[in-house]
C-alpha positions as CSV (number, residue, x, y, z in Angstrom):
1,X,-32.6,-5.7,24.5
2,X,-30.5,-2.6,25.5
3,X,-32.3,0.8,25.4
4,X,-29.5,2.9,26.5
5,X,-25.7,2.5,25.9
6,X,-22.8,4.3,27.5
7,X,-19.7,4.2,25.4
8,X,-16.3,5.2,27.0
9,X,-14.0,5.9,24.1
10,X,-10.3,5.7,24.1
11,X,-7.4,5.1,21.6
12,X,-7.5,1.3,21.4
13,X,-10.0,-0.1,23.9
14,X,-13.5,1.0,24.5
15,X,-15.9,0.2,27.3
16,X,-19.6,-0.4,26.9
17,X,-22.3,-0.2,29.5
18,X,-25.9,-1.0,28.4
19,X,-29.2,-1.1,30.3
20,X,-32.6,-2.0,29.3
21,X,-35.8,0.1,29.3
22,X,-36.3,-0.7,33.1
23,X,-32.8,0.5,33.8
24,X,-31.4,-3.0,34.4
25,X,-27.8,-3.7,33.4
26,X,-27.8,-6.1,30.4
27,X,-24.3,-5.7,29.1
28,X,-20.8,-4.7,30.2
29,X,-18.0,-5.4,27.6
30,X,-14.6,-4.2,26.6
31,X,-14.1,-3.7,22.8
32,X,-11.1,-3.2,20.6
33,X,-11.2,-0.2,18.3
34,X,-11.8,-2.5,15.3
35,X,-14.9,-4.2,16.9
36,X,-16.8,-1.0,17.8
37,X,-18.8,-0.5,14.6
38,X,-19.6,-4.2,14.1
39,X,-20.9,-4.3,17.7
40,X,-23.3,-1.4,17.2
41,X,-24.3,-2.7,13.6
42,X,-25.5,-5.9,15.2
43,X,-27.6,-4.2,17.9
44,X,-31.1,-2.8,17.7
45,X,-31.5,1.0,17.7
46,X,-30.6,2.5,21.0
47,X,-29.8,5.7,22.7
48,X,-25.9,5.9,22.8
49,X,-24.1,8.4,25.0
50,X,-20.5,9.4,24.3
51,X,-18.3,12.0,26.0
52,X,-17.4,15.0,23.8
53,X,-13.7,14.4,23.9
54,X,-11.0,13.5,21.4
55,X,-12.5,11.6,18.4
56,X,-15.9,11.8,20.0
57,X,-17.5,13.6,17.0
58,X,-16.1,10.9,14.6
59,X,-17.5,8.1,16.6
60,X,-20.8,9.9,17.0
61,X,-21.2,10.3,13.2
62,X,-20.2,6.7,12.5
63,X,-22.6,5.2,15.1
64,X,-25.4,7.5,14.2
65,X,-25.0,6.4,10.5
66,X,-25.9,2.8,11.8
67,X,-29.3,4.1,13.0
68,X,-28.7,4.8,16.7
69,X,-29.5,8.0,18.4
70,X,-26.2,9.4,19.6
71,X,-25.6,12.3,22.0
72,X,-22.4,13.8,23.0
73,X,-22.0,14.9,26.7
74,X,-19.5,17.4,28.2
75,X,-17.1,15.4,30.4
76,X,-17.6,17.8,33.3
77,X,-21.3,16.9,33.3
78,X,-20.6,13.2,33.4
79,X,-18.2,13.4,36.3
80,X,-20.9,13.7,39.0
81,X,-22.3,10.4,38.0
82,X,-19.2,8.4,38.6
83,X,-19.7,6.5,41.9
84,X,-16.2,6.0,43.0
85,X,-12.8,5.5,41.6
86,X,-11.7,6.2,37.9
87,X,-12.0,3.1,35.7
88,X,-13.2,2.9,32.1
89,X,-16.1,0.6,33.4
90,X,-17.2,3.3,35.9
91,X,-16.9,6.0,33.2
92,X,-19.2,4.0,30.8
93,X,-21.7,3.4,33.5
94,X,-21.7,7.1,34.4
95,X,-22.2,8.1,30.7
96,X,-25.0,5.7,30.4
97,X,-26.8,7.3,33.5
98,X,-26.0,10.9,32.5
99,X,-27.3,10.6,28.9
100,X,-30.9,9.8,30.1
101,X,-31.2,12.9,32.5
102,X,-34.0,15.1,31.1
103,X,-32.1,18.4,32.1
104,X,-28.8,17.3,30.5
105,X,-27.0,19.6,28.0
106,X,-25.5,18.0,25.0
107,X,-22.8,19.0,22.5
108,X,-23.9,19.3,18.9
109,X,-22.2,16.7,16.7
110,X,-19.8,18.5,14.3
111,X,-19.6,17.6,10.7
112,X,-16.2,16.9,9.0
113,X,-16.3,20.2,7.3
114,X,-16.7,22.0,10.7
115,X,-13.8,20.1,12.1
116,X,-11.7,20.8,9.0
117,X,-12.4,24.6,9.5
118,X,-11.4,24.3,13.2
119,X,-8.2,22.4,12.3
120,X,-7.1,25.6,10.4
121,X,-7.5,27.7,13.6
122,X,-6.0,25.1,15.9
123,X,-3.0,24.7,13.6
124,X,-2.6,28.6,13.5
125,X,-2.9,28.8,17.3
126,X,-0.2,26.2,17.7
127,X,2.2,27.9,15.3
128,X,1.5,31.3,17.0
129,X,2.5,29.8,20.4
130,X,5.6,28.3,18.8
131,X,6.6,31.7,17.3
132,X,6.1,33.3,20.7
133,X,8.5,30.8,22.3
134,X,11.1,31.2,19.6
135,X,10.9,35.0,19.8
136,X,11.1,34.9,23.6
137,X,14.2,32.6,23.4
138,X,15.8,35.0,20.9
139,X,15.1,38.0,23.0
140,X,16.4,36.4,26.0
141,X,19.7,35.2,24.5
142,X,20.5,38.6,22.9
143,X,19.6,40.4,26.2
144,X,22.4,38.5,27.8
145,X,24.7,40.3,25.2
146,X,23.1,43.7,25.9
147,X,20.9,43.7,22.8
148,X,17.4,44.8,23.5
149,X,14.4,45.7,21.2
150,X,11.0,47.1,22.1
151,X,8.1,44.8,22.8
152,X,5.8,43.4,20.2
153,X,6.1,40.9,17.4
154,X,6.6,43.7,14.9
155,X,9.8,44.7,16.6
156,X,11.5,41.4,16.2
157,X,12.8,42.6,13.0
158,X,15.1,45.0,15.0
159,X,16.6,41.9,16.7
160,X,17.0,40.0,13.4
161,X,18.8,43.0,11.9
162,X,21.3,43.1,14.7
163,X,21.9,39.3,14.2
164,X,22.5,39.5,10.4
165,X,24.8,42.6,10.9
166,X,28.2,41.0,10.3
167,X,30.0,44.2,11.8
168,X,28.2,43.7,15.1
169,X,31.1,42.6,17.4
170,X,28.8,42.2,20.5
171,X,27.7,38.8,19.2
172,X,30.3,36.1,19.4
173,X,30.6,33.9,16.3
174,X,29.4,30.9,18.1
175,X,26.3,32.7,19.5
176,X,25.6,34.0,16.0
177,X,25.5,30.6,14.6
178,X,23.2,29.4,17.3
179,X,20.8,32.2,17.1
180,X,20.7,32.0,13.3
181,X,19.0,28.7,13.8
182,X,16.2,30.4,15.9
183,X,15.9,33.1,13.4
184,X,15.4,30.5,10.5
185,X,12.7,28.8,12.6
186,X,10.9,32.1,13.3
187,X,10.9,32.9,9.5
188,X,9.6,29.3,8.7
189,X,6.8,29.6,11.3
190,X,5.9,33.0,10.1
191,X,5.5,31.6,6.5
192,X,3.3,28.8,7.8
193,X,1.0,31.2,9.8
194,X,0.6,33.4,6.7
195,X,-0.5,30.3,4.7
196,X,-3.1,29.3,7.4
197,X,-4.5,32.9,7.6
198,X,-4.9,32.9,3.8
199,X,-6.8,29.6,4.0
200,X,-9.0,31.0,6.8
201,X,-9.7,34.1,4.9
202,X,-10.6,32.1,1.9
203,X,-13.0,29.9,3.9
204,X,-14.5,33.1,5.5
205,X,-15.2,34.7,2.1
206,X,-17.0,31.5,1.0
207,X,-19.3,31.5,4.1
208,X,-22.3,33.8,4.1
209,X,-22.8,33.6,7.9
210,X,-19.2,34.3,8.5
211,X,-19.2,37.3,6.3
212,X,-22.2,38.7,8.2
213,X,-20.6,38.3,11.6
214,X,-17.5,40.1,10.5
215,X,-19.5,43.3,10.3
216,X,-19.9,43.3,14.2
217,X,-17.4,45.7,15.9
218,X,-14.6,43.6,17.4
219,X,-15.2,40.7,15.1
220,X,-13.0,39.9,12.2
221,X,-12.6,37.1,9.7
222,X,-10.7,34.9,12.2
223,X,-13.3,35.3,15.0
224,X,-16.2,35.1,12.6
225,X,-15.0,31.9,10.9
226,X,-14.1,30.2,14.3
227,X,-17.6,31.0,15.6
228,X,-19.5,29.7,12.6
229,X,-17.3,26.5,12.5
230,X,-17.7,25.9,16.2
231,X,-21.4,26.4,16.9
232,X,-22.8,25.4,13.6
233,X,-26.6,25.8,14.2
234,X,-27.4,28.6,16.7
235,X,-30.7,26.9,17.5
236,X,-28.7,24.5,19.7
237,X,-28.6,27.3,22.1
238,X,-32.0,28.3,23.7
239,X,-31.2,31.9,24.2
240,X,-28.5,34.5,23.7
241,X,-27.5,34.2,27.4
242,X,-27.2,30.4,26.9
243,X,-24.5,31.0,24.3
244,X,-22.7,33.6,26.4
245,X,-22.7,31.3,29.3
246,X,-21.4,28.5,27.2
247,X,-18.4,30.5,26.3
248,X,-17.8,31.5,30.0
249,X,-18.6,35.2,29.6
250,X,-21.2,35.4,32.4
251,X,-20.5,35.9,36.2
252,X,-20.1,32.8,38.4
253,X,-23.0,32.3,40.8
254,X,-22.3,31.6,44.5
255,X,-25.8,32.1,45.9
256,X,-27.3,30.3,48.9
257,X,-29.9,31.1,51.7
258,X,-31.5,33.9,49.7
259,X,-28.2,35.7,49.4
260,X,-27.2,36.2,45.8
261,X,-23.5,36.6,45.1
262,X,-21.8,37.1,41.8
263,X,-18.1,36.7,41.1
264,X,-15.9,37.0,38.0
265,X,-16.7,35.3,34.8
266,X,-16.9,31.6,34.8
267,X,-14.4,31.0,32.1
268,X,-16.2,27.8,31.1
269,X,-16.5,26.5,27.6
270,X,-14.4,27.5,24.6
271,X,-11.3,29.4,25.7
272,X,-10.2,30.1,22.2
273,X,-13.4,31.9,21.2
274,X,-13.5,33.7,24.6
275,X,-10.0,35.0,23.9
276,X,-10.8,36.1,20.4
277,X,-13.9,38.0,21.6
278,X,-11.9,39.7,24.4
279,X,-9.2,40.7,22.0
280,X,-11.8,42.2,19.7
281,X,-13.4,44.0,22.6
282,X,-10.1,45.6,23.5
283,X,-9.8,46.8,19.9
284,X,-13.2,48.4,20.2
285,X,-12.2,50.2,23.4
286,X,-9.0,51.5,21.8
287,X,-11.0,53.0,18.9
288,X,-11.4,56.7,19.5
289,X,-14.9,56.8,18.0
290,X,-16.1,54.1,20.4
291,X,-15.4,56.3,23.4
292,X,-17.9,59.0,22.7
293,X,-19.5,60.1,25.9
294,X,-23.0,59.5,24.5
295,X,-22.4,55.9,23.6
296,X,-23.1,52.8,25.7
297,X,-19.4,52.1,25.8
298,X,-18.4,55.6,26.7
299,X,-20.6,55.5,29.8
300,X,-19.5,52.1,30.7
301,X,-15.8,53.2,30.6
302,X,-16.7,56.1,32.9
303,X,-17.8,53.7,35.6
304,X,-15.6,50.5,35.1
305,X,-11.9,49.6,34.3
306,X,-11.1,48.9,30.7
307,X,-10.7,45.1,31.1
308,X,-14.1,44.9,32.9
309,X,-15.6,46.8,30.1
310,X,-13.9,44.5,27.5
311,X,-15.6,41.5,29.2
312,X,-19.0,43.3,29.0
313,X,-18.4,44.0,25.3
314,X,-17.4,40.4,24.6
315,X,-20.6,39.3,26.4
316,X,-22.7,41.6,24.4
317,X,-21.0,40.6,21.2
318,X,-21.8,36.9,21.9
319,X,-25.4,37.7,22.3
320,X,-25.4,39.7,19.1
321,X,-23.8,36.8,17.3
322,X,-26.6,34.4,18.5
323,X,-29.3,36.8,17.4
324,X,-27.8,37.3,14.0
325,X,-27.2,33.5,13.4
326,X,-30.8,32.7,14.5
327,X,-32.5,35.5,12.5
328,X,-30.1,35.6,9.4
329,X,-30.2,39.3,9.6
330,X,-27.2,41.7,8.9
331,X,-25.6,43.6,11.7
332,X,-27.3,46.9,12.5
333,X,-25.1,49.4,14.4
334,X,-26.7,51.3,17.4
335,X,-27.2,55.0,16.5
336,X,-25.0,56.3,19.2
337,X,-22.4,53.7,19.1
338,X,-20.6,54.8,15.9
339,X,-18.7,52.7,13.5
340,X,-15.6,51.0,14.8
341,X,-12.9,48.9,13.0
342,X,-13.2,45.2,13.1
343,X,-10.6,43.2,15.0
344,X,-8.9,39.9,14.1
């Protein structure tokens, strides 16, 4: 009977690779999507490995509900176990091998509620990107006609005012008709972004952990809710540095022969959370009270550039987040740091 099963998931066809307790291959099979659950329902309990990619959390929950022990693996950790070539069968075999390694790191299985909360963030992020593309297009087209506005999303209203001004002869009628379509799309996207931000704020207010995290300087409702929905239980990370490293906020190591070398941050893991923490750190630096000479931040800014200091603040914030989620305590500001406004 199989003791370990590697499952390579896809849209329609899945590949299974199973080994027994002695490590001997006992099964290789290709399954259609509709046969996956019936296959695992008829099998004795086993350790099942799945890559943490699209639909991975769904299949992990469904298979775990059938009594199997399911573990999600980061795809980058599975790749070294692929012998040669890129096939579904080779991937399933690599997953089956990687899931049994004693030092392997696994991805916690997200609940439907966590995924629903993250969908709000991903939808908002998509719409913000679309808004940026629309605004850039509007700026570029109007610049061809000599109409320029200052940078920043808040100054787009100046461009739209030029567009709706019927007395503005610099915009030809045909161009005005085309650009009005872009303006309508910008307005529609803005409305949807506002709706999503209202949903995020409502979720944040109803979550005790998210409310506590929002008290950290540089962390607002958006960042706090994204963090809580993403990591779930902080005990999945063995230390504060483990969490910071998982978000790519620690230096890359390139050490050999007794020579320790550190580079820039690794940029591993969740790019969305890393960006939110960096933006929040920039807001902290821009705060006048945060730049007091006696504070840790003030001393850091004397020695390092602002962007380097922002990464250090983001790293420190990640560690504070871990400590607060593990202990359940409220945020306690350092005596010399001073209070700073929360960021988005």
